[in-house]
C-alpha positions as CSV (number, residue, x, y, z in Angstrom):
1,M,0.0,0.0,0.0
2,C,1.0,3.6,-0.4
3,E,-0.2,5.1,2.8
4,A,1.9,7.6,4.8
5,S,2.1,8.6,8.4
6,A,1.6,12.2,9.4
7,Y,3.9,13.9,11.9
8,F,4.2,17.2,13.7
9,L,7.8,18.4,13.7
10,R,8.6,19.9,17.2
11,G,12.2,21.0,17.2
12,E,14.1,17.9,16.1
13,D,11.4,15.5,17.2
14,E,8.6,14.0,15.1
15,E,5.4,13.5,16.9
16,L,3.0,11.0,15.2
17,I,-0.4,12.5,14.4
18,F,-2.1,9.9,12.2
19,K,-1.1,6.5,10.6
20,E,-2.1,5.1,7.2
21,V,-3.0,8.4,5.6
22,A,-4.2,7.9,2.0
23,K,-5.4,11.4,1.4
24,L,-4.5,14.9,2.6
25,V,-7.0,17.6,1.8
26,P,-6.2,21.3,2.4
27,L,-9.1,23.1,4.1
28,G,-7.5,26.6,4.1
29,D,-6.3,28.6,7.1
30,D,-3.4,26.1,7.6
31,K,-5.9,23.3,8.3
32,Y,-5.7,19.8,6.7
33,E,-8.0,16.8,6.7
34,L,-6.2,13.5,6.9
35,V,-8.1,10.5,5.6
36,T,-7.2,6.9,5.9
37,F,-7.9,4.1,3.4
38,M,-10.7,3.0,5.6
39,G,-12.3,6.5,5.7
40,D,-11.2,7.5,9.2
41,K,-10.7,11.3,9.2
42,K,-8.8,13.8,11.4
43,V,-8.4,17.6,10.9
44,V,-5.1,19.1,12.0
45,E,-3.7,22.6,12.0
46,G,-0.2,23.4,10.9
47,K,2.0,24.4,8.1
48,L,3.0,21.7,5.6
49,K,6.7,21.3,5.6
50,E,7.3,18.2,3.5
51,I,5.7,15.2,1.9
52,N,8.3,12.4,1.4
53,L,6.7,9.7,-0.8
54,L,9.7,7.4,-0.6
55,R,9.6,7.4,3.2
56,H,5.8,7.5,3.4
57,K,5.9,10.6,5.6
58,I,3.9,13.8,5.8
59,I,5.6,16.5,8.0
60,L,3.7,19.4,9.4
61,I,4.8,22.2,11.7
62,P,2.1,22.9,14.3
63,T,0.7,26.4,14.5
64,E,0.3,27.4,18.1
């Protein structure tokens, strides 16, 4: 499968937000909807830093 895991980057540490993400939908105002293959959804707020398809990672910087 081609799912990715989404992480918040906090300093040098990556904090797992959501696993098996199949779709990332920008909602505006630095909000993104993460959707799994099974249809589970989660809305997160942050700035998109990187999507690494080879490592199956989505990296966001949290807005606080």
